[in-house]
C-alpha positions as CSV (number, residue, x, y, z in Angstrom):
1,M,-14.4,9.5,20.8
2,I,-12.3,6.6,21.1
3,D,-10.5,5.6,24.1
4,V,-6.6,6.3,22.9
5,A,-5.2,5.0,26.0
6,R,-6.6,1.9,26.3
7,F,-5.5,1.4,22.3
8,R,-2.0,2.9,23.4
9,M,-1.9,0.1,26.1
10,L,-2.7,-2.2,23.1
11,L,0.2,-1.0,20.8
12,E,2.5,-1.1,23.5
13,E,1.8,-4.8,24.0
14,E,2.1,-5.4,20.3
15,R,5.2,-3.6,20.3
16,A,6.6,-5.8,22.9
17,R,5.6,-8.7,21.2
18,K,6.8,-8.1,18.0
19,L,9.9,-6.5,19.7
20,A,10.7,-10.3,21.8
21,L,9.9,-12.4,18.4
22,L,12.7,-10.2,16.4
23,P,15.9,-11.7,18.0
24,A,13.9,-15.5,17.9
25,L,13.6,-15.4,14.3
26,S,17.1,-13.6,13.6
27,A,18.3,-16.9,15.4
28,D,16.0,-19.4,13.1
29,I,17.8,-17.8,10.2
30,A,21.4,-17.7,11.6
31,S,20.8,-21.8,12.7
32,A,19.6,-22.2,8.7
33,N,22.5,-20.5,7.7
34,V,25.0,-22.4,9.3
35,A,23.1,-25.6,8.8
36,R,23.8,-24.6,5.2
37,Q,27.3,-23.9,5.4
38,N,27.9,-26.6,7.2
39,S,26.7,-29.4,4.7
40,N,27.6,-30.7,1.5
41,V,24.0,-30.0,0.4
42,D,22.8,-29.3,-3.4
43,D,19.6,-27.6,-2.7
44,E,18.4,-28.0,-6.2
45,H,19.0,-31.8,-5.7
46,D,18.9,-33.1,-2.3
47,P,16.0,-33.4,0.0
48,E,17.7,-32.3,3.2
49,G,18.7,-29.1,0.9
50,A,15.0,-28.2,-0.2
51,T,14.4,-28.5,3.7
52,I,17.0,-25.8,4.8
53,A,16.0,-23.7,1.9
54,F,12.4,-23.6,3.1
55,E,13.2,-23.2,6.1
56,L,15.4,-20.4,5.7
57,S,12.5,-18.5,3.3
58,Q,9.9,-19.4,5.5
59,A,11.9,-17.8,8.8
60,S,13.0,-14.8,6.3
61,A,9.7,-13.7,5.4
62,L,8.0,-13.8,9.3
63,L,11.3,-11.9,10.2
64,D,10.5,-9.0,7.7
65,Q,6.8,-9.5,8.3
66,S,7.8,-8.6,12.1
67,R,9.3,-5.6,11.1
68,S,6.9,-4.3,9.1
69,G,4.6,-4.8,11.4
70,L,6.6,-3.1,13.9
71,A,6.9,0.0,12.3
72,E,3.4,-0.1,11.6
73,V,2.7,0.0,15.4
74,E,5.4,2.4,15.6
75,A,4.0,4.8,13.3
76,A,0.5,4.3,15.5
77,L,2.0,5.6,18.7
78,D,3.6,8.0,17.0
79,R,0.3,9.4,15.7
80,I,-1.1,8.8,19.3
81,A,1.6,11.3,20.6
82,A,0.8,13.4,17.7
83,G,-2.8,13.7,18.8
84,T,-3.8,12.2,15.3
85,Y,-4.6,8.5,15.9
86,G,-8.1,7.5,15.0
87,S,-8.3,9.4,12.3
88,C,-8.2,8.2,8.1
89,A,-4.4,9.5,6.9
90,I,-6.8,9.9,3.7
91,C,-9.4,12.2,4.4
92,G,-9.4,12.7,7.8
93,E,-12.7,11.1,9.3
94,Q,-12.7,9.0,12.3
95,I,-11.9,5.5,11.9
96,A,-14.5,3.2,12.9
97,E,-13.6,1.5,16.7
98,G,-14.3,-1.7,15.5
99,R,-11.7,-1.1,13.1
100,L,-9.5,-0.2,15.3
101,E,-10.4,-2.9,17.6
102,A,-9.5,-4.9,14.9
103,R,-6.4,-3.2,13.1
104,P,-5.0,-0.4,16.5
105,W,-2.1,0.7,13.8
106,T,-4.4,1.2,10.7
107,P,-4.0,4.6,9.7
108,F,-7.1,4.2,7.1
109,C,-10.6,4.0,7.5
110,I,-12.6,0.9,5.4
111,L,-12.8,3.0,2.8
112,H,-9.6,4.0,2.1
113,A,-8.2,1.1,3.3
114,R,-9.7,-1.1,0.4
115,G,-6.5,-2.5,-1.6
116,R,-3.9,-1.8,1.5
117,A,-4.4,-4.7,3.6
């Protein structure tokens, strides 16, 4: 039997980390947009323009990943509340504790996680 209270604590800590990261990433995007708007940059031909475009792209990707990760953590906390945490969403079998240690938000056992990571 898995220690649900311990995993709840891990998930809540992860949620707090992700919630703290979102405003910083949003600020990075806003800053890159301001830099882009305040310069006479041709992204395609100006070396500085390529840097701004790269920074904007990277920050946007990190923001998307953080939002997605937050949704996964929130879903895991919902499964704890529903009493289904630790059971595979496909087969219903218990997810190995080692897998939950590595990815406490996972809804899939190792067999059904293939191709979903």
